[in-house]
C-alpha positions in Angstrom: 72.4 -154.8 20.5 69.7 -152.7 22.0 70.3 -151.1 25.4 69.2 -148.2 27.5 70.6 -146.1 30.3 68.7 -145.5 33.6 69.4 -144.9 37.3 70.2 -147.9 39.5 67.2 -148.8 41.6 68.8 -149.6 45.0 65.5 -150.7 46.4 65.2 -153.4 43.7 66.7 -156.8 44.6 66.9 -157.6 40.9 69.0 -154.5 40.3 71.3 -155.1 43.2 71.8 -158.7 42.3 72.7 -157.9 38.7 74.9 -154.9 39.8 76.8 -157.4 42.0 77.1 -159.9 39.1 78.6 -157.1 37.0 81.1 -156.4 39.7 82.0 -160.1 40.0 82.5 -160.3 36.2 84.8 -157.2 36.2 86.9 -158.5 39.2 87.3 -161.9 37.7 88.5 -160.4 34.4 90.9 -158.0 36.1 92.2 -160.0 39.1 91.1 -163.6 38.8 89.0 -163.5 42.0 85.9 -161.8 43.4 84.1 -160.8 46.6 80.8 -162.3 47.8 78.2 -159.9 49.3 74.6 -160.2 50.4 72.1 -157.8 48.9 72.0 -155.8 52.1 75.7 -155.6 52.3 75.7 -154.2 48.8 73.1 -151.6 49.7 75.2 -150.6 52.7 78.2 -150.1 50.4 76.2 -147.9 48.1 74.7 -145.7 50.8 75.8 -142.1 51.0 77.9 -141.0 54.0 78.5 -137.6 55.6 81.8 -137.6 53.7 80.8 -138.8 50.2 77.7 -138.8 48.1 77.2 -140.7 44.8 74.7 -141.2 42.0 74.7 -144.4 39.9 73.3 -145.5 36.6 73.1 -148.8 34.7 73.2 -149.8 31.1 70.4 -152.4 30.5 70.4 -154.8 27.6 67.1 -156.3 26.4 65.4 -158.4 25.6 67.0 -161.4 27.3 65.4 -164.6 28.5 64.1 -163.8 31.9 64.2 -160.0 31.4 66.7 -157.2 31.1 70.3 -157.6 32.0 72.7 -155.0 33.4 75.7 -154.8 31.2 77.4 -151.6 32.3 77.4 -149.0 35.1 78.3 -145.4 35.7 78.7 -143.3 38.9 79.7 -139.9 40.1 81.2 -139.3 43.5 81.1 -136.0 45.4 83.3 -135.4 48.5 81.5 -133.4 51.2 84.3 -132.2 53.5 87.3 -131.6 51.1 87.9 -131.5 47.4 84.7 -129.6 47.0 85.6 -128.5 43.5 86.1 -132.1 42.4 83.6 -134.6 41.0 84.7 -138.2 40.4 83.3 -140.0 37.4 83.4 -143.7 36.6 82.0 -146.0 33.9 82.4 -149.8 33.5 81.2 -152.3 30.8 80.8 -156.0 31.3 83.7 -157.8 29.5 81.3 -159.8 27.4 79.5 -156.7 26.1 82.2 -154.3 25.1 82.4 -152.8 21.6 78.7 -151.9 21.4 79.0 -148.2 22.4 77.8 -148.8 26.0 80.7 -146.9 27.6 80.1 -143.9 25.3 76.4 -143.9 26.1 77.1 -144.0 29.8 79.3 -141.0 29.4 77.0 -139.0 27.2 73.6 -139.8 28.9 74.7 -140.2 32.5 78.0 -138.7 33.4 78.1 -135.5 31.4 74.7 -134.3 32.6 75.5 -135.2 36.2 78.8 -133.3 36.0 77.1 -130.2 34.5 74.4 -130.3 37.3 77.0 -130.7 40.0 78.5 -127.3 39.4 82.0 -128.7 40.2 84.8 -127.7 37.9 87.4 -130.4 38.3 86.5 -133.8 36.8 88.5 -136.9 37.9 88.4 -140.4 36.6 90.5 -143.6 36.5 90.9 -146.1 33.7 92.7 -149.3 33.1 95.2 -149.8 30.3 97.3 -152.9 29.3 100.4 -153.6 31.3 102.6 -153.2 28.2 102.3 -150.7 25.5 102.1 -146.9 25.3 100.0 -145.3 28.1 99.4 -142.3 25.8 98.1 -144.3 22.9 95.1 -142.2 21.8 93.3 -145.2 20.4 92.9 -146.8 23.9 89.2 -146.8 25.0 90.1 -144.9 28.2 91.5 -142.0 26.2 88.5 -141.9 23.8 86.2 -141.5 26.8 88.6 -139.1 28.5 88.6 -136.8 25.5 84.8 -136.7 25.6 84.9 -135.7 29.3 87.6 -133.2 28.6 90.2 -134.7 31.0 93.7 -135.9 30.5 96.4 -138.0 32.1 97.8 -136.7 35.5 99.4 -139.9 36.9 100.2 -143.4 36.0 99.9 -146.2 38.5 100.4 -150.0 38.4 98.0 -152.5 39.6 99.6 -155.7 41.0 98.0 -158.9 42.1 99.5 -161.4 44.6 98.5 -165.1 44.0 97.6 -166.8 47.3 98.4 -168.7 49.4 101.9 -167.5 50.3 104.3 -170.2 51.4 105.4 -169.9 55.0 109.2 -170.1 54.1 108.8 -166.9 52.1 107.0 -165.1 54.9 109.6 -166.2 57.4 112.5 -165.1 55.2 111.0 -161.7 54.6 110.2 -161.3 58.3 113.8 -162.1 59.1 115.0 -159.6 56.5 112.8 -156.9 58.1 114.0 -157.7 61.6 117.6 -157.0 60.6 116.7 -153.3 60.4 113.6 -152.5 62.5 115.6 -152.2 65.8 113.5 -151.3 68.8 110.4 -150.6 66.6 107.6 -153.2 66.8 104.5 -154.2 64.9 101.1 -154.5 66.5 97.9 -155.8 64.8 94.3 -154.8 65.3 91.2 -156.3 63.8 88.3 -154.2 62.3 88.7 -151.1 64.5 91.2 -148.7 65.9 91.5 -148.8 69.7 89.8 -145.7 71.2 92.9 -144.3 72.8 94.8 -144.4 69.4 92.2 -142.7 67.2 93.8 -139.3 67.0 97.3 -140.8 66.2 95.9 -143.1 63.6 94.1 -140.2 61.9 97.5 -138.5 61.6 98.8 -141.6 59.8 95.9 -141.7 57.4 96.3 -138.0 56.5 100.0 -138.5 56.0 99.3 -141.2 53.5 97.5 -138.7 51.3 100.1 -136.1 51.8 102.9 -138.5 50.8 101.2 -140.3 47.9 103.5 -139.8 44.8 100.7 -139.0 42.4 102.5 -136.7 39.9 100.2 -133.9 38.8 96.9 -135.0 40.4 95.1 -132.2 42.2 94.0 -133.5 45.6 93.2 -132.0 49.0 94.1 -134.4 51.8 91.3 -135.3 54.2 91.2 -134.7 58.0 90.7 -138.1 59.6 89.0 -137.1 62.8 88.0 -139.8 65.4 84.4 -139.4 64.3 85.3 -140.0 60.6 87.4 -143.1 61.4 84.5 -144.5 63.4 82.0 -143.7 60.6 84.2 -145.5 58.1 84.5 -148.5 60.4 80.7 -148.7 60.7 80.2 -148.4 57.0 82.8 -151.2 56.4 81.1 -153.5 58.9 77.7 -152.9 57.4 79.1 -153.8 54.0 80.4 -157.1 55.4 84.0 -156.3 55.3 86.7 -156.9 57.9 90.1 -155.1 58.2 93.5 -156.4 59.2 95.4 -153.3 60.5 99.1 -153.4 61.3 100.8 -150.5 63.0 104.5 -149.7 63.5 105.3 -148.4 67.0 108.5 -146.5 67.8 110.5 -147.0 71.0 108.8 -144.0 72.5 105.4 -145.5 71.9 104.4 -143.3 69.0 102.7 -144.7 65.9 105.0 -144.3 62.9 103.5 -146.6 60.2 100.5 -148.6 59.2 99.2 -151.1 56.7 95.6 -152.3 56.1 94.1 -155.2 54.1 90.3 -155.3 53.7 88.4 -158.5 52.9 84.8 -159.6 52.6 83.6 -161.9 55.3 81.1 -163.9 53.2 82.0 -167.5 52.3 83.2 -167.8 48.7 85.1 -164.6 48.7 88.5 -165.2 46.9 89.8 -161.6 46.6 91.2 -159.1 49.2 92.4 -155.5 48.7 95.5 -153.9 50.1 94.2 -150.4 51.1 97.3 -148.5 52.2 100.8 -148.8 53.6 102.7 -145.9 55.2 105.9 -145.2 57.2 106.3 -141.7 58.6 109.2 -139.9 56.9 111.6 -139.8 59.9 111.3 -143.6 60.4 111.9 -144.7 56.8 114.8 -146.9 55.9 114.2 -149.5 58.7 112.2 -152.0 56.5 109.1 -151.1 58.6 107.0 -151.2 55.4 108.1 -154.8 54.7 107.5 -155.8 58.4 103.9 -154.3 58.2 103.0 -156.1 55.0 104.4 -159.4 56.2 102.3 -159.1 59.4 99.0 -158.5 57.5 99.7 -161.1 54.8 100.6 -163.8 57.3 97.3 -163.3 59.0 95.5 -163.7 55.7 96.7 -167.3 55.7 95.0 -167.8 59.1 91.8 -165.8 58.8 90.9 -166.3 55.1 92.5 -169.5 53.7 90.1 -169.4 50.8 91.5 -166.3 49.3 93.2 -166.6 45.9 94.6 -163.1 45.5 95.3 -159.7 47.0 95.2 -156.5 44.9 97.3 -153.4 45.3 98.1 -150.2 43.4 101.2 -148.1 43.4 102.2 -145.0 41.5 105.0 -145.8 39.0 107.1 -143.2 40.9 107.0 -145.1 44.2 109.9 -147.6 43.8 110.1 -148.3 47.6 106.7 -149.9 47.9 107.0 -151.5 44.5 110.1 -153.2 45.7 108.4 -154.5 48.8 105.5 -155.8 46.7 107.8 -157.6 44.3 109.5 -159.3 47.2 106.1 -160.7 48.3 105.4 -161.9 44.7 103.0 -159.3 43.4 102.6 -159.5 39.6 101.6 -156.7 37.3 98.0 -157.0 36.2 97.5 -153.7 34.4 98.3 -150.0 34.6 95.9 -147.4 35.7 95.7 -143.8 34.5 94.5 -141.0 36.8 92.8 -138.4 34.6 91.7 -134.9 35.5 90.7 -131.7 33.9 88.4 -128.6 34.0 86.3 -129.2 30.9 83.8 -126.8 29.4 81.0 -129.4 29.1 
C-alpha cells in the first residue's frame, strides 16, 4: 500500500472530516462507541490554547476511489505553563490499515523531527496493550515504537468501559451504600461551568488530583488551576461542543473536599462519554465520597444523555480504591495503557 505523511490541514473540510472519521473508527474499536462533532467543533478542539500547543500530521493512502484517505495520525503536545521540559508524542493507525508500516513512518517522518526541533528533553507517550498478557513483551507494537523514540515504561494503567444504561436499582443500592458513611457531607452538581465564587477552591481540587495521581515513575509537574485557566478550559470545551457534569463533595464547614467530572459531546448520535477525574481530599477519605460523587454523575447521564452506550475511564493499576468503585458500578476492562517516558538522544 502506498501512503505518504503530511501535516494536517485544519482549514480543509475534507481533512477535518476524514480526521474525525479516523477518530470514530479508533473509538469504536477500543470502546464500542464514539462522539459526534461538527467540523467547527473539531477545529475548536484542535486549536492551540495559552496552556498547550500542538502540531499534527496525517498518513494518507492513495489512490482510493474519490481521492486520498487518511489512515493514520500523529501529534506532539507542548505545555506552555509547566512541564516545559516535556513534549508529548502520539501516533495512531486506523484499525483496518495496520501492519503496513504506517505507525513507523509517522514516528520517523513526523514525531522524531518535531521532537528534535522542540528542544525539549523529556519525551512522553501513551500506548494501548491487550488486557491480558505481559505488558513488557518486547514484540508489542507499542514497545517497538517506544524503542525508536528512546522511551520506556514508567506506569501501567487500566482502561475500563461501563456499558450503559445503568439500571436504577443498582444506582439506588450504591447510593444507599455511600450514604451509610458520608455523614454530614453532601454532594452538589454543576453543569458546564464552576460557579464564580468557587473557582479558587475548585482549582485547588484540580491541582490535588495531579498531586495524588498514583502514576509510579512518571515525571510530571502539577498545573496551577487559576480561575482564568478554569474559565479558558470551559470556553474551549463549549466551543468543541462538549458539556460537563460536575459533582462536588462539600464538608459540613462548607469547604469543597472532592469532585468528579464526566464530559460528553452534545451532538445527536454521540454514544460515548468520558470520566475525566474523581478526587477526594486526603483528610476526608474513607467516607465513600468517591462512590457518592460517581453515582451522582452517572445517574444524571441517564437523564441528560439516554443515547449513550458507554463511559470510559482510566486508573493506574496501583489505585485500588478507585478501581473498586468502578467495579461496583460495572466497569469492565477494555485494555491496559502504558505511560512511556525518556530522555532520548535522537
